[in-house]
C-alpha positions in Angstrom: 77.8 -144.9 -175.0 75.7 -141.8 -175.9 73.6 -141.4 -178.9 72.1 -138.3 -180.5 68.6 -138.3 -182.0 68.2 -136.4 -185.2 65.7 -133.6 -185.1 62.4 -134.8 -186.7 61.7 -133.4 -190.2 58.7 -131.1 -190.3 59.1 -130.8 -194.1 58.6 -134.6 -194.4 55.0 -134.3 -193.2 52.0 -133.4 -195.4 51.2 -130.5 -193.1 54.8 -129.2 -193.2 54.8 -129.3 -197.0 51.5 -127.5 -197.2 52.7 -124.8 -194.8 55.7 -124.3 -197.0 53.5 -124.0 -200.1 51.3 -121.4 -198.3 54.2 -119.3 -197.1 55.8 -119.3 -200.5 52.4 -118.3 -202.1 52.2 -115.3 -199.8 55.8 -114.4 -200.6 55.2 -114.8 -204.3 52.3 -112.3 -204.2 54.5 -109.7 -202.5 57.4 -110.2 -204.9 55.4 -110.4 -208.1 53.6 -107.1 -207.5 56.9 -105.3 -207.8 57.0 -106.2 -211.6 53.6 -107.3 -212.7 52.4 -103.7 -213.4 55.3 -102.8 -215.6 54.0 -104.2 -218.9 50.5 -102.8 -218.1 51.7 -99.2 -217.7 50.9 -98.0 -221.3 47.3 -99.4 -221.0 46.8 -97.8 -217.5 48.1 -94.5 -218.8 45.6 -94.6 -221.7 42.6 -95.5 -219.5 43.2 -93.3 -216.4 44.9 -90.3 -218.1 48.2 -90.5 -216.2 50.9 -88.1 -217.0 54.4 -89.5 -217.8 55.7 -88.3 -214.4 52.7 -89.7 -212.5 53.0 -93.1 -214.2 56.2 -93.9 -212.4 54.3 -93.9 -209.1 52.4 -97.1 -210.0 55.5 -99.3 -209.6 57.3 -96.8 -207.3 54.5 -96.3 -204.8 54.5 -100.0 -204.0 58.3 -99.9 -203.6 58.2 -96.8 -201.4 55.9 -98.2 -198.6 57.1 -101.8 -199.0 60.7 -100.8 -198.3 59.8 -98.0 -195.9 57.7 -100.0 -193.6 59.6 -103.3 -193.8 61.7 -102.8 -190.7 58.7 -101.8 -188.7 56.8 -104.8 -190.0 59.6 -107.2 -189.2 60.0 -106.1 -185.6 56.2 -106.0 -185.2 56.1 -109.6 -186.2 58.5 -110.5 -183.4 56.8 -108.3 -180.8 53.1 -108.7 -181.6 53.0 -112.2 -183.1 53.9 -113.5 -186.5 50.6 -115.2 -187.4 48.6 -112.1 -186.3 50.6 -109.8 -188.5 50.6 -112.2 -191.4 46.8 -112.5 -191.5 46.4 -108.7 -191.1 48.8 -108.0 -193.8 47.1 -110.4 -196.3 43.8 -108.7 -195.6 45.3 -105.2 -196.2 47.0 -106.5 -199.4 43.8 -108.0 -200.8 41.5 -105.1 -200.0 44.0 -102.5 -201.4 44.4 -104.6 -204.6 40.6 -104.8 -205.0 40.3 -101.0 -204.7 43.1 -100.6 -207.2 41.3 -102.8 -209.7 38.2 -100.6 -209.5 40.2 -97.3 -209.6 38.8 -94.6 -211.8 41.5 -92.0 -211.3 45.3 -91.9 -211.0 45.1 -90.8 -207.3 43.0 -93.9 -206.3 45.3 -96.3 -208.2 48.5 -94.8 -206.7 46.9 -94.8 -203.2 46.0 -98.4 -203.6 49.6 -99.3 -204.5 50.9 -97.4 -201.5 48.5 -99.5 -199.3 49.6 -102.7 -201.1 53.2 -101.9 -200.1 52.2 -101.6 -196.4 50.4 -104.9 -196.6 53.5 -106.5 -198.2 55.7 -105.0 -195.5 53.5 -106.6 -192.9 53.4 -110.1 -194.5 56.8 -110.7 -195.9 59.0 -110.6 -192.8 56.3 -112.4 -190.9 56.2 -115.1 -193.6 59.9 -115.6 -193.7 60.3 -115.7 -190.0 57.5 -118.3 -189.7 59.4 -120.3 -192.2 62.7 -120.2 -190.4 61.1 -121.0 -187.0 58.9 -123.8 -188.4 61.6 -125.7 -190.3 64.3 -125.7 -187.6 66.5 -128.7 -188.6 69.4 -127.8 -190.9 68.2 -130.1 -193.7 64.6 -128.7 -193.5 65.8 -125.1 -193.4 68.1 -125.4 -196.4 65.4 -127.0 -198.5 62.6 -124.6 -197.3 64.8 -121.5 -197.9 65.8 -123.0 -201.2 62.2 -123.2 -202.3 61.5 -119.8 -200.9 64.5 -118.2 -202.8 63.5 -119.9 -206.0 60.0 -118.5 -205.7 61.4 -115.1 -205.0 63.5 -115.2 -208.1 60.7 -116.6 -210.3 58.3 -113.9 -209.2 60.2 -111.1 -210.9 60.2 -112.9 -214.2 56.7 -114.3 -213.8 55.4 -110.8 -213.0 56.4 -109.5 -216.4 54.9 -112.6 -218.1 51.6 -112.4 -216.1 51.4 -108.7 -216.7 51.6 -109.2 -220.4 49.1 -112.0 -220.5 46.5 -110.2 -218.3 46.9 -106.8 -220.0 46.3 -108.3 -223.5 43.7 -110.7 -222.2 41.0 -109.6 -219.7 42.7 -106.2 -219.3 45.1 -104.4 -217.0 42.6 -104.3 -214.1 43.1 -108.0 -213.7 46.7 -107.2 -212.7 45.1 -106.0 -209.5 42.0 -108.2 -209.3 44.0 -111.4 -209.3 45.4 -110.6 -205.9 42.2 -110.5 -203.8 41.1 -113.8 -205.4 44.3 -115.4 -204.2 44.2 -113.8 -200.8 40.7 -115.1 -200.3 41.9 -118.6 -201.0 44.9 -118.4 -198.8 43.4 -116.8 -195.7 41.3 -119.7 -194.4 44.3 -122.1 -194.8 46.7 -119.7 -193.1 44.3 -119.3 -190.1 43.9 -123.1 -189.9 47.5 -124.3 -190.5 49.8 -121.7 -189.0 50.3 -122.1 -185.3 49.6 -119.1 -183.1 52.8 -117.8 -181.7 53.3 -115.8 -178.5 54.8 -112.4 -178.9 58.5 -112.2 -178.0 58.0 -109.2 -175.8 55.2 -107.2 -174.1 53.5 -104.6 -176.2 54.3 -102.0 -173.6 58.0 -102.4 -174.5 57.4 -101.3 -178.1 59.9 -98.6 -179.3 57.5 -95.9 -180.6 60.3 -93.3 -181.2 62.4 -95.9 -183.0 59.5 -96.9 -185.2 58.8 -93.3 -186.2 62.5 -92.5 -186.9 63.2 -95.8 -188.8 60.0 -95.7 -190.9 60.4 -92.0 -191.6 64.0 -92.4 -192.6 63.4 -95.4 -194.8 60.4 -93.7 -196.5 62.4 -90.6 -197.2 65.4 -92.6 -198.5 63.4 -94.7 -200.9 61.4 -91.6 -202.0 64.6 -89.7 -202.8 65.9 -92.7 -204.8 62.7 -93.1 -206.7 62.4 -89.3 -207.5 66.1 -88.7 -208.3 66.0 -89.7 -212.0 63.1 -87.3 -212.6 64.1 -84.2 -210.6 67.9 -84.8 -210.8 70.5 -86.1 -208.4 71.9 -82.6 -207.9 68.5 -80.9 -207.3 67.7 -79.3 -204.0 64.9 -81.7 -203.4 67.0 -84.8 -203.8 69.8 -83.4 -201.6 67.4 -82.3 -198.9 65.6 -85.7 -198.9 68.9 -87.6 -198.7 70.2 -85.4 -195.9 66.8 -85.7 -194.1 66.8 -89.5 -194.4 70.4 -89.7 -193.1 69.5 -87.5 -190.1 66.4 -89.6 -189.3 68.3 -92.9 -189.6 71.2 -91.6 -187.5 68.7 -90.5 -184.9 67.2 -93.9 -185.0 70.6 -95.6 -184.3 71.2 -93.2 -181.4 67.7 -94.0 -180.0 68.4 -97.8 -180.4 71.5 -97.5 -178.3 69.6 -95.9 -175.4 66.2 -97.6 -175.5 65.6 -100.5 -173.1 63.5 -102.4 -175.7 64.7 -101.2 -179.1 62.9 -101.7 -182.4 66.2 -103.0 -183.9 68.6 -104.4 -181.2 72.0 -103.5 -182.7 73.3 -106.7 -181.2 71.8 -108.5 -184.2 74.7 -107.3 -186.2 77.0 -109.4 -184.0 75.6 -112.4 -185.8 78.5 -113.4 -188.1 78.1 -112.6 -191.7 74.6 -110.9 -191.4 75.8 -107.4 -192.5 77.7 -108.9 -195.5 74.6 -111.0 -196.5 72.5 -107.8 -196.5 75.1 -105.9 -198.4 75.3 -108.6 -201.1 71.5 -108.7 -201.4 71.4 -104.9 -201.8 74.0 -104.6 -204.5 73.0 -107.7 -206.4 69.3 -106.6 -206.6 70.5 -103.1 -207.7 71.8 -104.8 -210.9 69.2 -107.6 -211.2 66.0 -105.6 -211.1 67.3 -102.8 -213.2 68.0 -105.4 -215.9 64.2 -106.1 -216.3 63.6 -102.4 -216.8 66.2 -102.0 -219.6 65.3 -105.3 -221.3 61.6 -104.6 -221.3 62.1 -101.2 -222.8 64.5 -102.7 -225.4 62.0 -105.4 -226.4 59.0 -103.1 -226.7 60.6 -99.9 -228.0 63.4 -101.3 -230.2 62.3 -104.8 -231.2 58.6 -103.8 -231.2 57.4 -106.7 -229.1 53.8 -106.6 -227.8 53.2 -106.9 -224.1 52.4 -110.6 -224.4 55.5 -111.2 -226.5 57.6 -109.3 -223.9 56.2 -111.4 -221.1 56.7 -114.7 -222.9 60.3 -113.7 -223.7 61.0 -114.1 -219.9 59.8 -117.7 -219.7 63.3 -119.1 -219.9 64.3 -116.9 -216.9 61.5 -118.5 -214.9 62.5 -122.0 -215.7 66.3 -121.6 -215.2 66.0 -119.7 -211.9 63.8 -122.5 -210.6 66.2 -125.2 -211.7 69.3 -123.3 -210.4 67.6 -122.6 -207.0 66.7 -126.3 -206.7 70.3 -127.4 -207.5 71.8 -124.8 -205.3 69.7 -125.7 -202.2 71.1 -129.2 -202.5 74.7 -128.0 -203.0 74.6 -125.9 -199.8 74.9 -129.0 -197.6 78.1 -130.0 -199.6 79.9 -126.7 -200.2 78.2 -124.2 -197.9 76.7 -120.8 -198.8 79.7 -118.6 -199.4 81.0 -120.4 -202.7 77.4 -120.2 -204.1 77.1 -116.5 -203.1 80.4 -115.5 -204.8 80.1 -117.9 -207.7 76.5 -117.0 -208.4 77.2 -113.3 -208.4 80.0 -113.7 -210.9 77.9 -115.9 -213.2 75.0 -113.5 -213.0 77.4 -110.6 -213.7 78.6 -112.3 -216.9 75.0 -112.9 -218.0 74.0 -109.2 -217.5 77.3 -108.1 -219.1 76.3 -110.1 -222.2 73.2 -107.9 -222.5 75.4 -104.8 -222.7 76.2 -105.8 -226.3 72.5 -105.8 -227.5 72.3 -104.3 -231.0 69.6 -102.2 -232.6 68.7 -104.9 -235.1 68.9 -107.7 -232.5 67.1 -111.0 -232.3 65.8 -112.9 -229.3 67.7 -116.1 -229.9 71.1 -114.6 -230.6 71.1 -111.5 -228.4 68.8 -112.1 -225.4 68.3 -115.8 -224.8 72.0 -116.7 -224.0 72.4 -113.9 -221.5 69.0 -114.8 -219.9 70.2 -118.4 -219.3 73.6 -117.4 -217.9 72.1 -114.6 -215.7 69.3 -116.9 -214.4 71.7 -119.7 -213.5 73.8 -117.3 -211.4 71.0 -115.3 -209.7 69.1 -118.5 -208.7 72.2 -119.6 -206.7 72.5 -116.1 -205.2 68.9 -116.0 -204.0 69.2 -119.4 -202.2 72.6 -118.9 -200.7 72.2 -115.3 -199.4 68.9 -116.2 -197.6 70.5 -119.2 -196.0 73.6 -117.2 -195.0 71.6 -114.3 -193.6 69.4 -116.6 -191.4 72.3 -118.7 -190.1 72.6 -118.3 -186.4 69.6 -115.9 -186.0 67.7 -116.6 -182.8 63.9 -117.2 -183.1 63.0 -114.0 -181.3 64.8 -112.0 -183.9 63.8 -113.9 -187.0 61.3 -111.3 -188.1 63.8 -108.5 -187.8 66.5 -110.5 -189.7 63.9 -111.2 -192.4 63.0 -107.5 -192.6 66.6 -106.4 -192.8 67.2 -108.7 -195.7 64.1 -107.7 -197.6 64.8 -104.0 -196.9 68.2 -104.5 -198.5 66.4 -106.0 -201.5 63.9 -103.2 -201.9 66.4 -100.4 -201.3 68.8 -102.1 -203.7 66.1 -102.3 -206.4 65.3 -98.6 -205.9 68.9 -97.6 -205.9 69.8 -99.6 -208.9 66.9 -98.3 -211.0 67.6 -94.7 -210.0 71.4 -94.8 -210.6 71.4 -97.0 -213.7 68.5 -95.3 -215.4 70.2 -92.0 -214.8 73.4 -93.3 -216.3 71.6 -94.7 -219.3 69.5 -91.5 -219.8 72.6 -89.3 -219.6 74.4 -91.4 -222.2 71.4 -91.4 -224.5 70.8 -87.6 -224.2 74.5 -87.0 -225.0 74.2 -89.0 -228.2 71.0 -87.4 -229.2 72.6 -84.0 -228.7 75.3 -85.2 -231.1 72.5 -85.9 -233.6 72.7 -89.7 -233.3 69.6 -91.6 -234.5 67.1 -92.2 -231.7 67.1 -96.0 -231.8 70.9 -96.1 -231.6 71.0 -93.5 -228.8 68.4 -95.5 -226.8 70.2 -98.8 -227.2 73.5 -97.3 -226.4 72.0 -96.0 -223.1 70.6 -99.4 -222.3 74.0 -100.9 -223.0 75.7 -98.5 -220.6 73.2 -99.1 -217.9 73.4 -102.9 -218.2 77.2 -102.8 -218.2 77.3 -100.9 -214.9 74.6 -103.2 -213.6 76.9 -106.2 -214.2 79.7 -104.3 -212.3 77.3 -103.9 -209.4 76.8 -107.6 -209.2 80.6 -108.2 -209.3 80.7 -105.9 -206.3 78.1 -108.2 -204.7 80.6 -111.1 -205.2 83.3 -109.1 -203.4 81.0 -108.4 -200.4 79.8 -112.0 -200.5 83.3 -113.2 -199.6 82.5 -111.9 -196.1 79.2 -113.8 -195.7 78.8 -116.8 -193.4 79.6 -120.1 -194.9 77.1 -122.5 -193.4 79.3 -125.5 -194.1 81.8 -124.1 -191.5 79.0 -124.0 -188.9 78.4 -127.7 -189.2 82.0 -128.9 -189.5 
């Protein structure tokens, strides 16, 4: 009679739990910096003399390099070593944040945000791939990815809260200064606890042409999406950037087919459900991150909330996402990932759809809190299940690439959603203003339109989610 020995649980050991905490802390830093500056923007504009057009580059600059270099960072983690890239990325992130905190001009602050994005693009895929290759048993991986996903969901809401507290407290510069402090605390622990991994391939096999084409194409695509609401979707610049990005990315794909050691082996898309998981992530984040943009403007410009009041208003989102992610990570073993992806998207869509009815004379308890609870319940389930579905069946030597693809989908989705939905909202508002509607009513009507379309985006995520891998089927 033969017996099988269960794979030992790394997560059950104190060292394993500490590694998970450290990896999640690094991921949290990357995620939170996409939203923490938003509430501080008026104070930054006042201190450094930003124009309105320049101001958008404080959040967008980070998004540009973060999304643009993500694929390169993910493959570099596989080829050059995950620990090596993680430590280097944390150093880049910390130093660039310190420079941003001392910035005395708009150019220096935007430059530091661009450098922060490069640091994030180095650390995030390395961090997620270390997580998936450290916690290899099914039970450990589901739990670890559940915690990771919960942290990712929390970071967006906590970013708005922390930005409000820091801006009204010690000042907006601490939105930047807090990062190097945390990086300095994390670095010695990362060096000590994370095992050194051998590169998956020799450096001589690095696909330089693919790296240039992919990074250039991603940078140009994200740049076009970020700039489109300002210069117009039909402008020559936007069209030229989109055509250029498409040409570079098509050239990248052609190069990958021919190269003996490609940056992105196209065989990775043979992994069942990987493309669908990335598609779901992209379209779900398009609706989810744009929601923060509209609700923050609504609370500050219509309800007249202060930065700290705006931040505190998102506290229920933090709690509910954490609870939902924890419950969902336990449910994955019972029902698999696909029901949670589809069901979570539909619940989140209902929550964001509820926001599309916000009135000019709204109140927090009646008009915001119910939608926040419903949306957070759904999105917490989506975060956990999509990450698990995307990593199911990925070999260890492609874990960094898979992580980079998923996070590129997230960043491009965020940029796309903000560009498209803000354009829809602005067009509707301008139409009403031209018809002599009162400004508050026109603004709110624009927010409503943008939020409604955002909820439809997430319904689209549910449809794509039906094609994702169901991890329960892999274990049956």
